[in-house]
N, C-alpha and C positions, 0 to 999 in steps of 0.2 A: 692835702688829701681831697681828691675829688669825690663827690657824691655819685653813686650809681643812679642814673636818672629813672631806670625802670623801678628800682626798689623804692625810690623817692616818690614816684607817681602812685605806686601801690600803697605805700604807708600813708600818705596824705589822704588818699581816697578813702581809707578805712575810718576816718573820723566822722562820727555821727553825733558827738557831743558839741553843741554850739559853743560852750564855754572854752573847751579845749582848742577848737579851731580858731576862736577869736584870739586866744593867747599867742597861738602859733603865727596867725596871719599878721597881726599888729607887729610882732617881732620881725617877721620876714619882710613885711613892707617897709618898716623902718630901715632895715638893712639895705634893701634894694632901692628905695627911693630917696633916702638921706633925710627923712625928717620924722619927728615924733607925732604921736596921735593922742587926741583927747576925746573921751566918750561924750556923746549927745545924751543927755538925760534930764530927768526933772519934770518932764511934761508927761501927763498922763492922758490917755485917750479912752474915755468912757471907763476909767477904772483899770485899763490895761496899759501897761508900759509899752507904748508904740515904739520906742526907740532903743529896744534891747539890740545889742550887736551893731549899733550905728555909731561911727566915729568920724571926726574931722581932722584935718591937718592942724598942728598947733600954730602954724604960720599963715593959714588960709582956711578960716572956718566956713567959707562958702563951698568947699569941695566936700561932699558927703561920701563916706565909705560905708556901704552896707555889707556886712560880713554874714555869710549864711552857708549852712550845710543842707538846706532843704532841697527837695527834688523839683519843686515847682517854682523855677526861677521866675517866669512870667508873672504869675500871680504875686510873688513876693516883691518884685520891683514895682509893679503898678500899686500894690498895697502901700509900700513905703512912700512913694511919691504922694499918694492921697493923704497919708498921715502927715507928711511934712508940709503940704498945702493947708490941710485942715488946721494945723497948729501954727501957721503963719511963720514957718521957719524959712528964712532966705537962704537960698543956695543957688550955685550957678552950674553945678555938675554932680551926677551921682556915679561912683565907681562901685560896681557890684562885684564882690570878691567871693569866690566860692571854690569848694574842693570838688565840684561836680564837673563833668564835661558838658559844655554847651555847644550844640551844633546850631549852625545858622545864626550865629551871634551878630553878624554885620546886619543882616536883614532885619532882625529883632531891634537892634539899636536904631535903625532908621524908622522902624514902626513906632517905637516909643517916642521919638522925636516928633513924627507926624501927629501922634495922638495927644501928646502932653506938652509939647515944645520944650522938653527938658533933654539936656545933653546926657548921654549915658556911655560909660566905658565898662567893659566886662573883663575882669581877670579870673579866668577859671583854672582848672587843674593844669592845663597845658601852659598857661602863662608861668605858674609857679615852677613847673618842671623845666621849662626853657630857661629860667633864670636861677636855678638851683645852685649852679657852680659859678655864678657871676663874681663872688667875692668870698673873702674869709667869713664875713658877717653873715651872709646868706646860708653858707655851709653851717655855720655855728648855730643858727636859728633852727635848722633842721636837726642837728646833732642834739640840741637841748630837747627838742620834741621827742626824739627817739629814746633819749636816756630817761626822760621823765614820764612819758605817756605810753610808749609803744612796748607791749609786753608780749613775749613769746613763750609758748608753752607746747607741750607734746599732746597729740590727740588720739592715736599716735601719728607721727609726722610732725613737722615744725608748722605751727600756726601762730598768727599774730592778732592781737586785739588792742584797741586803744581805750585806755581807762585813766582816770585821774584818781590815783590811790591815796597819795599823801594829803591832798587837800580836800578830801572827802571824810566826813566824820565817821563813816561805817568801820573803816579799819581801825581807827583810834579807839573807838568804843569797844569793839570786839576784843582786840589784844589786851586792853586794859582791864576788861571784864575778866579775862582768864586768871588774873592775879588777885582779884579781890578776896580777902580772908573769909568774909561771911557772904559768899555769893548766894544770891536767892534763886539762881537758876540750876542748882546742882540736881534737883530732882526733875528737871525738864524732860530728860530721856524717859523717866518712868511715866511721867504725865502723858507724853506723847504716845508712847507704847500703849498705855491704857485706852486712850481715845481711839487709836487706829485699830485696836483689837475689837473694841465694842463696835466701832463703825463697820468693820469688816464681818461682824456677826449678825448684823441686821438681816431680818428675814429667816433666822433660824427659829425653830419652835419645837420643843420636845413632844407636844401633843400631835403635831403633824409629822413627827420623826424627821425633822429637818436639822441636820447637825453639820459642823464643819471640823475636820481634823486639823491638827496643827500646821501641817503644810499648806492646806487650803487657806487658812488664816494669813499665813505669810504671803502666798501668792496674792491674795486680795489686797494686802497692804502695799505690795510692790505696784499693783495696778493703780491704786490711788495716788501714789507718790510719783509714779512714772520713773522710778529708778530703784535699784536693788538696795534696800535699807540694811546694808551689811553691819553697820556700827550698832543698830539696835536689834539685830538678829537674836543675839543671846539674851537681851534685854526683854524681848518678846517671851522667850522661855520662862524667864524669871516672873514676869508680870502675869502670865497665864496662871502660874501657881498663885501668885498674890490675890489675883481677882476671883479666884474660886474659894478663898478663905474669908472669913467675916472681916468687915462687912462685905458680903458676897455680891459681886457684879456680874459674874458669869458662872455657868455651871458645867461641870465636867461629868460626863455619863460614862461610867466604867464599861458598861456593856458594848457601847459603840466605839469606846476610846476616842471620843470627840467632844466638842464643845457647843454649847448653845447659850442663848440669853434666857435668863429665868423670867417669870411672869412680870416681877417688879421692875426689872431693868427695861423690859420691852414696853411697858406702859410709860415709864419716864421717858424713854427715847421717842415714842410716838407722840407724846404731848410736846416735847421739846421740837421735833421735826415739824409738827404743825405750825408752831410759833415761828421757827426759823423760816418755813416757807412763806408764811404771811408777811414777815419782815421782808424777805427777799423780794417778793412781788410788790410790796409798798415802796421799797426803795427805788426799784426800776420804774414804777409807775409815776412816782412823785418827781424823779430825776428826769424822766422823759418829758414831764410837764414843764419843768424848769428850762430845759434846753429848747423845747419848741417855742417857748416864750421868746428867747433870744434870737432863734432862727427867724421867727416871724418878724422881729424888729429889723433884721438885716436882710429880709426878703429871700430866705434860703429855704429849699425844700429838700430834705433828706429823708429817704424811705426807711431805712434800717437803722433807726436811732438806738435800739437796744444793743445791737452789735458794737456800735460806735462807743456807747457807754462802757461796755465790757472791755473794749480795746484800751480806751483812755485810762481806766482805773487799773487795768493790768500794767500799763506802761508806768503809771505813777508809782505803784508799789515795787516794780521792777527797777526803776531808774532812781527813785528817792525815797524808798520805802521807809528807812529809819527816821529821816527827818519829818516825813509825812505823818508817820505814826506817832511821833513825838508830839507834832502839832495837834492831831486829833485827840490824843489821850491827855495832853497837859497844856495846850494852848501855846507851847514853845515852838521855835523854829520858824516863826512867821516870816522873817525876812528871806530865809533859804527857800521856802515854799514859793514866795513871790518871785524870786530870782529864777528858779528853775521851771516853774509851771508852764510857761510860754513855750519852752523847748520841748518838754515832754509831750504836751498836747500836740504841737506841731508834728513830731515824730509819729504819734498814733494816727494822726490824720494823713500823713504822707504814705502810711502803710495800709490805709483803708481803701474802700472801693468808691470813696467820694469822687465825683468827677473833678478833673483837673481845674476847670474854670471856677468851681465853688470852693476850693480848698482853703484859700486864704480867708474868706469870710466865715467858713466853717471853724476855722481855728480860732478866730476872734470871738465868734459867738460861744463857742465851747469854753474858751478861757473865761469869759464873763459868766457863764452858767455854773462852771466848776467852782469858781471863787464864791458865787452866791451860795452854792450848796455847802461848801466847806465853812464858810463864815455865818451863815444864816439858814442852814438847813433844818428840816423837821426834826422832830425827836426820833422818828424812824430811820431817817437818813444818818444821823448822828450815831445811833445805836449799831447800825449796819457797818458803818466805817470804823467804829470802835472795835467791833468784832474782828474785822480784817486786820486792824492794826495790832491787836493782841496775838493773832496767828502769825503775822509777819515777825513780831518780836520773838515768838517761839522758834520759828525757823531761823531767824537771824543768829540767835544764840546758840543754836545747834549747827551753825556754819552752813545752812541751806540758803545761800544768799548770793546773787550774781556777782557783785564786786568782791566778795570774800572768795568765791570760787576762782576769779581771775587772780587774785593775790597769791593763793596757795598753789595754783597750777604754775604761775610764773616763778614763784619761789622754788618749786620742785624742779623745773627745767634749769635753774641755775646751780643747783647743788652738785658738787663733786664729792663723793662719799667713798671712803676706804672701809670696806666691810670686814668687820673682825670675825674671828671663828667662833666667838660666843654667839654669833647669828647664823653663821654658815653651818656649823655642826648640828645645832638643833633643826635647822631647816631641812638638812639631809635626813635626820632621823625621822621626819614626818612623812616620809615618802609614802608609806602604806596608809596612812590615816585618810578618813574622809575629807573632802575639800574644806568643809566647814571648820575642821579641827586642826588644819595646817596653819598655824598663827605664823611662825617664822618663814615658812615657805611662801605663804601669801603675802607677807610683808615685803619680801624680796621681788616676787612677781609683780606686785602692784607698784612698787617703787620704780621698777623698769617701765611699766606702762605709764606711769605718771611723768617719765622723762628724767628722772633722777639718774645722774651718770655715776656708776658704781665700779670700783676698782678693788683689785687685790695686788699687793706688791709682793716682791720675793720674800720679804720678812715674814708676812702673813702667810704666804703660800707654803714656805718651808715649815712653819709651825703646823699647818693643816696636814702636811705629809707626815710629819713626826706624830701627830695625834693619831692618825689611822694606823701607823705602825705599832704604837702603844696599844690601840684598841685590839688589834689582831693578836698581839702577844697576851694581853690580859684575857682575852676570850679563851684561847686555848690552854692557858695555865690554870685559870680559876673557874671557867664555866663549862667547858666542852664536855667534861665527864659528869656534870651534875644538871644537864639540861632539864631532865624530867622533874626535877625538884621545883625548878622555876615555872615550869609550864603548867604544873598542877597547883600552884599557889600564887594567885594574883597579887596578894599582898607582898610576898617576897620579891616577885618580879618587879613591882613598881619601886622597890627600894634599891634596886641596882643603880649605883652612882653613874656609870658611864651611859650617856643617853642613847648612844648608837647601839650598844649591847641590849639595853632595855628595849628599844624600839624593835630590835631583831626578834626577841623573845615574844613580844606583844604581837607582832605580825605573824610569827609561826604558831602562836596560840590560837590565833584567828583563822589558821589555815591559809595564809596568804604566801607563805614561803616554806621551804623545806629545810634549808640548811644555811649556815652563817656565810659560807663562800657565795651563795647565790645572792644573798642580801647585799653583800659588798659589791658584787658584780653589776648591781644596778647603777653604780657610780664610777668605779675604776676596776681594773683587772685585780681580782683578789690576791694574786701573787705579789702585787705592790712592787713591780719591778719598774715601771715608768710612770709612777704615781703623779709626779709633778706635772709632766706634759699632759696627762689624761684629765687631771683637775682643771688646767688651764682651759681645755676644750669644753669640759662639762659645765663649769661655772659660766662661761660665755654663752653656750647654747641654751642652757636651761634658765639662767637668771639675768643674762646680759651683764655679768660682772666681768670686766675686762682686766687682763693681766698686764701690769707695767713693771718695768724694772726701774730701780732708783737711777740707773744710769741714763735711761731713756728720758727721764723727766729731770735730769740734772739736779737731784736732791742731794744737798750738801749739809749734812748734819754736823754741828760743831762738837768736836771730840770731848772738850772739857765739859760742855753742858751735859753731853751724854753720859759721861762718867758720874757727874754729880747727881743727875736724876735717877740714874741706875742704883746708885747707893741709897737714894731716898726710898726707892720702890722695893728693894730687897726685903725689908721687914714686912711689908704689905703683902708680897707675893709668896714669900717663903721658897722662892725659886730664883736662883741667880740668872738663869738663861731667860726666863720669862721676863724678869725685871729689865734686863738689857734689851729684849726685842720691844717691849712696851715703851721704853724710853726712847729708842730709835723712832718708833712709829708717831709718838707725841711730837717730837721735835721735827719730823718730816712734815707733819701737818703745819706747824708754825712757819717752817721754812717756805713752804709753798704759798701760804697766805701773804707773807712778806714779798716773795718774789713777784706775785701777781697783783701786788698793791691793793689787796682786798679791803684795807682798812678805809680807803677813800673812794674806791671805784664802784661800789655796790649799793649805794643809796639805802633805801629803807629795808632791803631785803637781808641786809647783814652779810656775815662772811659766807663764802661758797664752799670752802674746803673743810671736811669734817672726818672724824672717825666714828663709824657706826658701830657701837659696842655696848654690851650690858654692863661692863665693868667700868662705870664712870667715877666710882669713889676714889680712884687713884689720882684724879685731877687736884686733890688736896696736896699731893706731893709736889705738883708743879708750883703751886703758891708758896709752899714751904721752902722750896728750893730757889725759885727766881723771884720771889716777891710780886711786884706789880708788872713785871716785864711782859707776861702773857695773861692779861686780865680776863679774857674770854676763853672758856673751856674749848678744848679741841674735840670733845665728845658731843655727838648728837644723839639724842636719846631714841631708841627704836619706838617707844610709845608715842613720841611726837609724830614721827612719819606715819605710824599706824592710825593714830586718831585724827590728825589734821590733813593728811594727804591721801594715804593709801585707801581709806575706807570711806572717804567723802565723795559725793556726787561731782560729776564734771559740771562745767558751765552749760553745756547742752542739756544735761539732765536736770539741772536747776531750772533752766529755762522752761522745760517741758512741765516741771512740777508747779511752776508759777501760773503757767496757763491753765492748769487744772484746778488751782486754788483761788486765784484772784480774778475777778470777784464771784465766788460760787458759794453754794450751800456748804460744801465741804470746807471752805475757807471760814464760815461762820461756826461750823460745828467744832473745828479744832481749837476754837478760842476759849472754850468754857473752862479749861483748867489752867489758864495762865495766871500765876501769881501776881497780885498787884505790885508787890514790892520789887519785882523784876523791872518793870516799866519806870519806877521811881529811881532806880539805880541807873539805868540807861539814860534817863533824862539828865541826871547829874553829870554823867560822862560826856554827854553831848555839849552841855555848857562848858565844861572843863576844856573841851577841844576848841571851841569858839573863842575862848578866852586867851588862848596861847598863840604866839606868833608863828607863822609857817615854818621857820627854821627850827624852832624848838619842837614842833610836831614831828619833823622829819627825824630829829635826834631821838625823840622818844619812841618813835615807831621802829627805828633800827634797833635800839636797845631792847625794846619788848620782843622783837623777832628772834634776836639771838637768845634772849632769856627763854623764850618759849621752846626752843630747840634744845636747851640744856638743863632747865630747872627741874630737879627731881620732886620738888615739893607740890607741883600742880595738882589740883583736885580734879574730880569727875573725869578721870581718864581710864580706859581699859589698858592694862599693861599687857605686854607681849609674853604670855606665859605658855609653858608646854602643857598640852593637853594631858599627857600621862602624870605630870606633877599635880594638876587639878584632880585627877582620878584618884591619886594617892591621898590627897587632902579629904576627899569624900569619904574614903575608906576609914581614915583616921578619925573623922568626925563621927562615924557610926559606932565606934568602939565603945 
């Protein structure tokens, strides 16, 4: 199988992580050149590892390979030559290996020899592309890179990003934390909502008649976070009530129907803001002083040091926030920080306005300065970084983290989900509800936007058609002549079992529809003559749910297994036909998984093919019938998609939020309510990750991923409930 060279060049050029490129480059070089490599290390240059990403041939250690993703190849090469000479490393030739395109390479090679008397060869992206199909080994090196590090997701449209997910502690810690029995972060959404509400109410004052209504508060929170905080939207409603009760933090004025901060809270915030502002200024002043000292030693002059500080620490929290926070708060992760810091600082400087000729010296000086601050910083510097570290942990555990966003976006793009009528029917029933109350509708729309492939097969479609026929008959037999009774009694209306009929009455009661035929006509012809064909079009156009036939996918369900499972499901369903269709659907999922070899081909993301349904309890029948033959459930839980994919910010939104928070006053302000026990739990999980061999980590990540999709016992989740069911519960509680 040949590699598409255009795709190859695009994929390799996307790598901006030095460690990932180093892994790929050494594998590719070994495949193409026919020998192995050993790293050059152990020598320190003024406390900074000057030989990161530098290798030699195992059979000729005088040929040096410098592997780099940096944009300034000239500065990097001259800096490497200087460090090799300063440390008296004997070598005859340097081969500079990069995934960048280097124009004018021949002239630059001559210039390097004229200046340093050192022989230089350059392998840039064009060299890799030209040799991509030279052998099975070079093709294999590329394929390993694609399978391991290249992740595709929808934005919408197909997009690619390069990330090292399974060998990074972030994913392991986050997934493992979801299953802790005594999770210390369960109230984090409460704490975050409280902080953001109070933050958005700053400037309100009842004496000056300055108030904010609920929607203004939500708009303000969205502005601070740089994305729509849908998942905490209902939480904000809850916390507005909680914060107005004792001990009261905010005040609700019934006359204005709006909120403000009471005097005590305003005084507390003003004092804290003054302290935060002093801390912020002290951090920047002291950090600039440290950096200037190292710039002076290396004879560098950079005008806007403050912007450079912001950029560097923003990159640190963006690229290695978990390990860095763990180091700041507990002193752990020392070796990881040392290993990654050089690349992180290099990336920040490459993206800065520092002139090209100074970039390598600026990187060296910054590396020395940041190490000095992290290890030997003042009390103010340590306090500032601890505040940001606590804020990072809060965002991390709420899944607002760059690498976690990449993971869940990639996971979503790989899912192939058959959508059950226990999701489709409620979604249709929510047609007339306000957007914020359309839980099932929004679940399906958000799933399509996230790139999840959704299907309905002929079994489920026939069931949907039968359901609408039943609904029509039931309405005319039981409700048509008693409409006024339900329209005048909200309690009785909400007790109607069939949610389509209930939704119709609710919409009519609110003046949104006049009759039942018109309600049904929003979806299909109310005569129900060509319902199947019309639903195929409706589901595709509205939710991007595609119809497929069993024949088109060549689904072959074992007849004996189907009969056994049907018999096991009959007592649970109390409906022979429903038991049979469920058995067929369950076995179809397992057939497709086996057919597509999903047990081995999907790495840490687990199985691709699932049944999205609320009726997950029937999986017990599978275990009872077949034992361990099908160990992983066929059901993916709607609240998994709702909480972990549909309502979470995209990678682009997370990046924007990080730019707003790290390192800023808001970043400090958000840190105050972070429980200490959370960081202690995270610390233990990080240690656990580093103690395990890589292959064991991959196994655990896959198992946790599939468990996250299926486990009904997870805490701290919002379930996908019908709004009208919740309204009924409120009425019942008022009795």
